[in-house]
N, CA, C and O atoms as a DFTB+ gen file, in Angstrom:
520 C
 N C O
     1  1     -15.288       6.616       6.160
     2  2     -13.577       6.138       6.745
     3  2     -12.815       6.582       5.915
     4  3     -11.967       7.250       6.507
     5  1     -12.607       6.577       4.587
     6  2     -11.699       7.056       3.938
     7  2     -11.693       8.625       3.501
     8  3     -10.629       9.151       3.173
     9  1     -12.646       9.194       3.505
    10  2     -13.040      10.512       3.266
    11  2     -12.068      11.138       5.096
    12  3     -11.197      11.998       5.227
    13  1     -12.634      10.382       6.006
    14  2     -12.225      11.020       7.458
    15  2     -10.413      10.520       7.288
    16  3      -9.528      11.252       7.730
    17  1     -10.146       9.361       6.679
    18  2      -8.883       9.386       6.544
    19  2      -8.078      10.623       6.266
    20  3      -7.133      11.102       6.892
    21  1      -8.817      11.111       4.930
    22  2      -7.615      12.237       4.431
    23  2      -8.176      13.586       4.638
    24  3      -7.600      14.523       4.084
    25  1      -9.162      13.801       5.317
    26  2      -9.463      14.708       6.082
    27  2      -9.048      15.190       7.142
    28  3      -9.540      16.245       7.541
    29  1      -7.926      14.470       7.951
    30  2      -7.125      14.709       8.771
    31  2      -5.974      14.975       8.784
    32  3      -5.378      15.134       9.849
    33  1      -5.186      15.127       7.205
    34  2      -4.131      15.165       6.640
    35  2      -3.921      16.546       5.431
    36  3      -4.722      16.986       4.607
    37  1      -2.505      16.961       5.753
    38  2      -2.179      18.203       4.971
    39  2      -2.418      17.862       3.531
    40  3      -2.501      16.675       3.217
    41  1      -2.541      18.841       2.599
    42  2      -2.866      18.654       1.230
    43  2      -2.206      17.726       0.789
    44  3      -2.567      16.678       0.254
    45  1      -0.892      18.254       1.094
    46  2       0.495      16.917       0.681
    47  2       0.220      15.749       0.757
    48  3      -0.012      14.881      -0.085
    49  1       0.265      15.775       2.077
    50  2       0.114      14.217       2.381
    51  2      -0.941      13.622       1.929
    52  3      -0.618      12.519       1.488
    53  1      -2.452      13.897       1.790
    54  2      -3.128      13.868       0.870
    55  2      -2.676      13.035      -0.454
    56  3      -3.086      11.895      -0.676
    57  1      -2.034      13.541      -1.065
    58  2      -1.815      13.479      -2.470
    59  2      -0.823      12.497      -2.352
    60  3      -0.853      11.618      -3.213
    61  1      -0.036      12.437      -1.579
    62  2       1.092      11.298      -1.460
    63  2       0.364      10.145      -1.023
    64  3       0.703       9.004      -1.340
    65  1      -0.419      10.353      -0.455
    66  2      -1.565       9.160       0.318
    67  2      -2.043       8.452      -0.653
    68  3      -2.103       7.226      -0.750
    69  1      -2.494       9.524      -1.603
    70  2      -3.658       8.826      -2.870
    71  2      -2.785       7.974      -3.420
    72  3      -3.075       6.779      -3.365
    73  1      -1.424       8.412      -4.122
    74  2      -0.493       8.527      -4.791
    75  2      -0.435       6.634      -4.542
    76  3      -0.862       5.841      -5.381
    77  1       0.166       6.252      -3.258
    78  2       0.439       5.277      -2.814
    79  2      -0.539       4.255      -2.503
    80  3      -0.282       3.059      -2.636
    81  1      -1.986       4.826      -1.969
    82  2      -3.078       3.929      -2.205
    83  2      -3.678       3.542      -3.665
    84  3      -4.158       2.424      -3.851
    85  1      -3.637       4.332      -4.493
    86  2      -3.803       4.039      -5.924
    87  2      -2.947       2.713      -6.347
    88  3      -3.438       1.650      -6.727
    89  1      -1.754       2.967      -6.219
    90  2      -0.789       2.062      -6.196
    91  2      -1.325       0.430      -5.951
    92  3      -1.676      -0.469      -6.715
    93  1      -1.203       0.548      -4.638
    94  2      -1.927      -0.719      -4.074
    95  2      -3.032      -1.363      -4.903
    96  3      -3.191      -2.420      -5.514
    97  1      -3.913       0.048      -4.581
    98  2      -5.551      -0.608      -5.737
    99  2      -4.836      -1.473      -6.965
   100  3      -4.895      -2.682      -7.192
   101  1      -4.170      -0.457      -7.644
   102  2      -3.729      -1.365      -9.296
   103  2      -3.192      -2.664      -8.857
   104  3      -3.301      -3.604      -9.643
   105  1      -2.526      -2.889      -7.509
   106  2      -2.004      -4.300      -7.411
   107  2      -2.739      -5.120      -7.142
   108  3      -2.488      -6.294      -7.413
   109  1      -3.614      -4.828      -6.666
   110  2      -5.143      -5.591      -6.164
   111  2      -5.599      -5.995      -7.244
   112  3      -5.756      -7.155      -7.626
   113  1      -5.847      -4.916      -7.816
   114  2      -6.549      -5.462      -9.133
   115  2      -5.919      -5.975     -10.180
   116  3      -6.617      -6.413     -11.094
   117  1      -4.420      -6.039     -10.291
   118  2      -3.827      -7.176     -10.842
   119  2      -3.732      -8.575     -10.633
   120  3      -3.452      -9.501     -11.394
   121  1      -4.088      -8.512      -9.188
   122  2      -4.177      -9.865      -8.631
   123  2      -5.386     -10.419      -8.946
   124  3      -5.457     -11.514      -9.503
   125  1      -6.575      -9.616      -8.573
   126  2      -7.862     -10.028      -8.725
   127  2      -8.041     -10.499     -10.110
   128  3      -8.534     -11.602     -10.345
   129  1      -7.678      -9.744     -10.969
   130  2      -8.414     -10.178     -12.355
   131  2      -7.091     -11.089     -13.261
   132  3      -7.329     -11.561     -14.372
   133  1      -6.022     -11.202     -12.741
   134  2      -5.222     -11.904     -13.250
   135  2      -4.558     -10.833     -14.601
   136  3      -4.434     -11.388     -15.693
   137  1      -4.180      -9.439     -14.502
   138  2      -4.071      -8.942     -15.799
   139  2      -2.242      -8.762     -15.707
   140  3      -1.474      -9.076     -14.797
   141  1      -2.034      -8.268     -16.758
   142  2      -0.455      -7.866     -16.638
   143  2       0.013      -6.814     -15.862
   144  3      -0.294      -5.844     -16.555
   145  1       0.634      -6.325     -14.732
   146  2       0.913      -5.096     -14.556
   147  2       0.513      -4.016     -15.418
   148  3      -0.360      -3.183     -15.178
   149  1       1.461      -4.135     -16.771
   150  2       1.416      -3.294     -17.854
   151  2      -0.164      -3.024     -18.410
   152  3      -0.253      -2.215     -19.333
   153  1      -1.099      -3.486     -18.040
   154  2      -2.804      -3.300     -18.337
   155  2      -3.492      -2.436     -17.177
   156  3      -4.600      -1.926     -17.344
   157  1      -2.763      -2.307     -15.994
   158  2      -3.555      -2.027     -15.026
   159  2      -2.621      -0.309     -14.392
   160  3      -3.242       0.733     -14.182
   161  1      -1.309      -0.442     -14.238
   162  2      -0.105       0.332     -14.132
   163  2      -0.713       1.900     -14.755
   164  3      -0.010       2.871     -14.477
   165  1      -1.945       2.146     -15.553
   166  2      -1.220       3.576     -16.268
   167  2      -3.314       3.580     -16.036
   168  3      -3.824       4.465     -16.723
   169  1      -4.106       2.931     -15.401
   170  2      -5.661       3.428     -15.294
   171  2      -5.567       4.172     -14.445
   172  3      -4.674       4.022     -13.612
   173  1      -6.397       5.154     -14.376
   174  2      -7.382       5.856     -13.425
   175  2      -8.035       4.963     -12.662
   176  3      -8.828       4.134     -13.109
   177  1      -7.620       5.145     -11.069
   178  2      -8.163       4.545     -10.133
   179  2      -9.127       5.787      -9.515
   180  3      -8.569       6.764      -9.016
   181  1     -10.699       5.700      -9.575
   182  2     -11.262       6.336      -8.895
   183  2     -11.206       6.174      -7.077
   184  3     -11.241       5.035      -6.612
   185  1     -11.129       7.254      -6.235
   186  2     -11.332       7.058      -4.640
   187  2     -12.413       5.648      -4.328
   188  3     -12.025       4.574      -3.867
   189  1     -13.639       5.941      -4.660
   190  2     -14.517       4.859      -4.934
   191  2     -13.745       3.338      -4.599
   192  3     -13.813       2.575      -3.636
   193  1     -13.103       3.310      -5.690
   194  2     -12.111       1.849      -5.992
   195  2     -11.437       1.733      -5.065
   196  3     -11.433       0.650      -4.480
   197  1     -10.534       2.943      -4.552
   198  2      -9.225       2.537      -3.316
   199  2     -10.243       2.058      -2.140
   200  3     -10.013       1.085      -1.422
   201  1     -11.191       2.730      -2.062
   202  2     -12.170       2.551      -0.808
   203  2     -12.640       1.203      -0.543
   204  3     -12.845       0.708       0.565
   205  1     -12.817       0.558      -1.904
   206  2     -13.508      -0.522      -2.078
   207  2     -12.684      -1.350      -1.899
   208  3     -13.002      -2.355      -1.263
   209  1     -11.118      -1.168      -2.492
   210  2     -10.104      -2.482      -1.769
   211  2     -10.135      -2.384      -0.412
   212  3     -10.657      -3.235       0.307
   213  1      -9.699      -1.567      -0.092
   214  2      -9.005      -1.067       1.423
   215  2     -10.050      -2.169       2.335
   216  3      -9.583      -3.049       3.058
   217  1     -11.693      -1.907       2.125
   218  2     -12.485      -2.406       2.956
   219  2     -12.370      -3.929       2.643
   220  3     -12.546      -4.874       3.412
   221  1     -12.020      -3.931       1.281
   222  2     -11.840      -5.786       1.200
   223  2     -10.718      -6.387       1.739
   224  3     -10.693      -7.552       2.136
   225  1      -9.571      -5.435       1.764
   226  2      -8.392      -6.292       2.687
   227  2      -8.873      -6.355       3.713
   228  3      -9.108      -7.469       4.180
   229  1      -9.234      -5.041       4.521
   230  2      -9.980      -4.948       6.284
   231  2     -11.074      -5.908       6.446
   232  3     -11.681      -5.975       7.515
   233  1     -11.335      -6.586       5.537
   234  2     -12.466      -7.542       6.001
   235  2     -12.108      -9.126       6.460
   236  3     -12.747     -10.027       7.004
   237  1     -10.407      -8.933       5.821
   238  2      -9.774     -10.604       6.056
   239  2      -8.959     -10.577       7.551
   240  3      -8.517      -9.717       8.313
   241  1      -9.019     -11.688       7.505
   242  2      -8.307     -11.971       9.244
   243  2      -7.054     -11.190       8.998
   244  3      -6.650     -10.963       7.857
   245  1      -6.402     -10.753      10.153
   246  2      -4.789     -10.283      10.312
   247  2      -3.970     -10.763       9.370
   248  3      -3.460     -10.171       8.418
   249  1      -3.839     -12.418       9.869
   250  2      -2.958     -12.842       8.758
   251  2      -2.842     -12.977       7.591
   252  3      -1.775     -13.135       6.998
   253  1      -4.388     -12.912       6.913
   254  2      -4.742     -12.251       5.558
   255  2      -4.136     -11.406       4.606
   256  3      -3.610     -11.461       3.494
   257  1      -4.480     -10.445       5.666
   258  2      -4.361      -8.966       5.065
   259  2      -2.836      -8.840       5.123
   260  3      -2.196      -8.359       4.188
   261  1      -2.249      -9.313       6.311
   262  2      -0.452      -9.244       6.371
   263  2       0.153     -10.219       5.462
   264  3       1.366     -10.235       5.253
   265  1      -0.390     -10.755       5.104
   266  2       0.202     -12.003       4.259
   267  2      -0.007     -11.246       2.425
   268  3       0.864     -11.299       1.557
   269  1      -0.934     -10.815       2.324
   270  2      -1.356     -10.160       0.932
   271  2      -0.201      -8.612       0.863
   272  3       0.572      -8.475      -0.085
   273  1      -0.246      -8.017       1.523
   274  2       0.643      -6.470       2.088
   275  2       2.048      -7.370       1.389
   276  3       2.440      -7.316       0.224
   277  1       2.539      -8.071       2.373
   278  2       3.802      -8.510       2.651
   279  2       4.075      -9.171       1.041
   280  3       5.224      -9.152       0.602
   281  1       2.931      -9.756       0.196
   282  2       3.184     -10.151      -0.780
   283  2       3.415      -8.779      -2.017
   284  3       4.116      -8.975      -3.010
   285  1       2.900      -7.778      -1.834
   286  2       2.815      -6.532      -2.198
   287  2       3.992      -5.878      -2.259
   288  3       4.318      -5.225      -3.250
   289  1       4.892      -6.026      -0.963
   290  2       5.612      -5.142      -1.045
   291  2       6.878      -6.020      -1.700
   292  3       7.782      -5.342      -2.188
   293  1       7.008      -7.401      -1.745
   294  2       7.715      -8.308      -2.362
   295  2       7.734      -7.871      -3.882
   296  3       8.713      -7.448      -4.498
   297  1       6.454      -8.060      -4.358
   298  2       6.446      -7.716      -6.019
   299  2       7.117      -6.258      -6.021
   300  3       8.001      -6.377      -6.869
   301  1       7.159      -5.277      -5.653
   302  2       7.641      -4.206      -5.468
   303  2       9.400      -4.191      -5.309
   304  3      10.099      -3.410      -5.954
   305  1       9.753      -4.843      -4.679
   306  2      10.934      -4.995      -4.011
   307  2      11.678      -5.972      -5.428
   308  3      12.779      -5.654      -5.877
   309  1      10.964      -7.026      -5.929
   310  2      11.603      -8.084      -6.719
   311  2      11.739      -7.229      -8.089
   312  3      12.857      -7.279      -8.602
   313  1      11.048      -6.679      -8.560
   314  2      10.672      -5.983      -9.914
   315  2       9.495      -6.649     -10.770
   316  3       9.367      -6.578     -11.992
   317  1       8.774      -7.224      -9.983
   318  2       7.442      -7.947     -10.888
   319  2       6.450      -6.765     -11.128
   320  3       5.306      -6.981     -11.527
   321  1       6.812      -5.796     -10.931
   322  2       5.862      -4.644     -10.936
   323  2       6.306      -3.737     -12.116
   324  3       5.800      -2.637     -12.336
   325  1       7.387      -4.347     -12.919
   326  2       7.795      -3.402     -13.864
   327  2       9.517      -2.994     -13.742
   328  3      10.338      -2.954     -14.658
   329  1       9.737      -2.694     -12.163
   330  2      10.869      -2.078     -12.188
   331  2      11.077      -2.701     -10.574
   332  3      10.181      -3.401     -10.100
   333  1      12.204      -2.422      -9.852
   334  2      12.376      -2.385      -8.342
   335  2      12.151      -1.095      -8.040
   336  3      12.553      -0.219      -8.806
   337  1      11.615      -0.853      -7.121
   338  2      11.279       0.303      -6.137
   339  2      12.313       0.394      -4.979
   340  3      12.726      -0.556      -4.315
   341  1      12.700       1.855      -4.840
   342  2      13.305       1.915      -3.838
   343  2      12.983       1.759      -2.161
   344  3      11.908       1.972      -1.599
   345  1      13.888       1.449      -1.737
   346  2      13.265       1.340      -0.253
   347  2      12.201       1.899       0.378
   348  3      11.132       1.499       0.839
   349  1      13.034       3.390       0.234
   350  2      11.860       4.344       0.794
   351  2      10.515       4.533       0.000
   352  3       9.487       5.039       0.449
   353  1      10.701       4.066      -1.174
   354  2       9.160       3.562      -1.818
   355  2       8.330       3.037      -1.241
   356  3       7.213       3.499      -1.006
   357  1       8.718       2.079      -0.953
   358  2       8.307       0.742      -0.528
   359  2       7.653       0.774       0.952
   360  3       6.567       0.304       1.292
   361  1       8.747       1.554       1.852
   362  2       8.380       1.746       3.183
   363  2       7.345       2.969       3.448
   364  3       6.708       3.069       4.496
   365  1       7.248       3.989       2.250
   366  2       6.663       5.161       2.492
   367  2       4.688       4.451       1.866
   368  3       3.694       5.052       2.272
   369  1       4.577       3.471       1.123
   370  2       3.698       2.407       0.693
   371  2       3.077       2.035       1.934
   372  3       1.925       2.200       2.334
   373  1       4.026       1.527       2.429
   374  2       3.258       0.594       3.650
   375  2       2.995       1.675       4.529
   376  3       1.809       1.984       4.644
   377  1       4.002       2.449       5.305
   378  2       3.330       3.385       6.181
   379  2       1.921       3.906       5.930
   380  3       1.324       4.393       6.890
   381  1       1.267       3.849       4.619
   382  2       0.029       4.394       4.098
   383  2      -0.972       3.549       4.545
   384  3      -1.996       3.742       5.199
   385  1      -0.370       2.407       3.971
   386  2      -1.690       1.196       4.409
   387  2      -1.513       0.971       5.840
   388  3      -2.664       0.857       6.261
   389  1      -0.633       0.834       6.908
   390  2      -0.947       0.713       8.105
   391  2      -1.440       1.723       8.496
   392  3      -2.474       1.520       9.132
   393  1      -0.991       3.337       8.343
   394  2      -1.733       4.401       8.718
   395  2      -3.277       4.485       8.655
   396  3      -3.979       4.840       9.602
   397  1      -3.863       4.009       7.059
   398  2      -5.337       3.629       7.315
   399  2      -5.811       2.785       7.691
   400  3      -6.971       2.958       8.067
   401  1      -5.204       1.365       7.820
   402  2      -5.485       0.025       8.698
   403  2      -5.647       0.726      10.269
   404  3      -6.690       0.443      10.859
   405  1      -4.779       1.520      10.887
   406  2      -4.569       1.515      12.165
   407  2      -6.151       2.241      12.417
   408  3      -6.912       1.664      13.194
   409  1      -6.600       3.510      11.737
   410  2      -8.072       4.185      11.664
   411  2      -9.171       3.324      11.381
   412  3     -10.260       3.620      11.872
   413  1      -9.065       2.314      10.676
   414  2      -9.759       1.425      10.579
   415  2     -10.267       0.725      12.323
   416  3     -11.171       1.009      13.109
   417  1      -9.223      -0.204      12.326
   418  2      -9.213      -0.526      13.594
   419  2      -9.753       0.110      14.752
   420  3     -10.482      -0.485      15.545
   421  1      -9.273       1.805      14.918
   422  2      -9.567       2.520      16.183
   423  2     -11.028       2.466      15.677
   424  3     -11.763       1.850      16.448
   425  1     -11.599       2.935      14.627
   426  2     -13.173       3.104      14.297
   427  2     -13.983       1.590      14.536
   428  3     -15.168       1.493      14.855
   429  1     -13.175       0.606      14.333
   430  2     -13.854      -0.599      14.938
   431  2     -14.139      -1.377      13.586
   432  3     -14.617      -2.510      13.646
   433  1     -13.936      -0.958      12.725
   434  2     -14.607      -1.187      11.100
   435  2     -13.650      -2.588      11.028
   436  3     -14.110      -3.511      10.355
   437  1     -12.412      -2.775      11.656
   438  2     -11.700      -3.635      11.020
   439  2     -10.496      -4.267      12.101
   440  3      -9.692      -3.526      12.667
   441  1     -10.516      -5.508      12.250
   442  2      -9.421      -6.036      13.486
   443  2      -7.570      -5.850      12.368
   444  3      -6.419      -5.693      12.776
   445  1      -7.920      -5.927      11.479
   446  2      -6.406      -5.622      10.785
   447  2      -5.642      -4.205      11.506
   448  3      -6.045      -3.044      11.565
   449  1      -4.819      -4.619      11.836
   450  2      -3.348      -3.449      12.266
   451  2      -2.236      -3.371      11.191
   452  3      -1.556      -2.364      10.994
   453  1      -2.095      -4.813      10.360
   454  2      -0.444      -4.788       9.271
   455  2       0.693      -4.430      10.611
   456  3       1.710      -3.914      10.148
   457  1       0.734      -4.558      11.858
   458  2       1.182      -4.435      12.554
   459  2       2.791      -5.809      12.371
   460  3       3.981      -5.779      12.687
   461  1       2.337      -6.309      12.041
   462  2       3.277      -7.601      12.067
   463  2       4.217      -7.514      10.827
   464  3       5.321      -8.059      10.861
   465  1       3.689      -6.684       9.502
   466  2       4.469      -6.570       8.287
   467  2       5.320      -5.201       8.485
   468  3       4.865      -4.096       8.777
   469  1       6.660      -5.557       8.255
   470  2       7.919      -4.952       8.920
   471  2       8.308      -4.504       7.655
   472  3       8.161      -5.281       6.711
   473  1       8.823      -3.290       7.446
   474  2       9.046      -2.259       6.412
   475  2      10.540      -3.055       6.124
   476  3      10.892      -4.070       6.725
   477  1      11.327      -2.363       5.074
   478  2      12.603      -3.076       4.373
   479  2      13.603      -2.281       5.583
   480  3      13.407      -1.247       6.221
   481  1      14.393      -2.953       5.580
   482  2      16.393      -1.714       5.687
   483  2      16.937      -1.454       4.705
   484  3      17.166      -2.260       3.803
   485  1      17.323       0.052       4.715
   486  2      17.974       0.098       3.767
   487  2      19.412      -0.437       3.692
   488  3      19.918      -0.697       4.783
   489  1      20.037      -0.613       2.774
   490  2      21.138      -1.210       2.557
   491  2      21.885      -0.074       3.155
   492  3      21.531       1.083       2.930
   493  1      23.151      -0.426       4.090
   494  2      24.260       0.847       4.172
   495  2      24.582       1.121       3.063
   496  3      24.211       0.387       2.148
   497  1      25.398       2.300       2.793
   498  2      25.341       2.516       1.650
   499  2      27.218       3.385       2.213
   500  3      27.613       4.114       3.123
   501  1      27.856       2.659       0.924
   502  2      29.467       2.808       1.460
   503  2      29.830       4.102       0.583
   504  3      29.312       4.353      -0.506
   505  1      30.659       4.771       1.132
   506  2      31.189       5.706       0.294
   507  2      32.384       5.395      -0.552
   508  3      33.327       4.673      -0.229
   509  1      32.200       6.094      -1.777
   510  2      33.255       5.786      -2.708
   511  2      34.217       7.187      -3.040
   512  3      34.787       7.359      -4.118
   513  1      34.253       7.818      -2.275
   514  2      34.488       9.430      -2.037
   515  2      36.473       9.247      -1.416
   516  3      36.690       8.996      -0.230
   517  1      37.195       9.355      -2.033
   518  2      38.799       9.194      -1.757
   519  2      39.012       9.765      -0.438
   520  3      40.142       9.787       0.050
């Protein structure tokens, strides 16, 4: 499934998705092994580990998978992962997860779509120019 997902994308998209999915895999490692973020954030993540993590998430019921992904987004937003991530980064990472979830659902590997997990709204910026 993972190879098929990547094969349908441009080289730049593949690179960006891998970055996003590696980050999620590191977060899942932190959650499941109860390790501090600093211990997992610099580890190399093999593609097999990414696929294994995603299959584990997609084996959950929709509510469980959505809750897990919502917690991931909250950890990025709150700064629990060493810094507060920009709304655009959080939404980009969510889009990568939703995209592969849709493929897994289409292939009938999973019923998880993550459709209930909503992205963050960017706060309106106010111009300070005179």
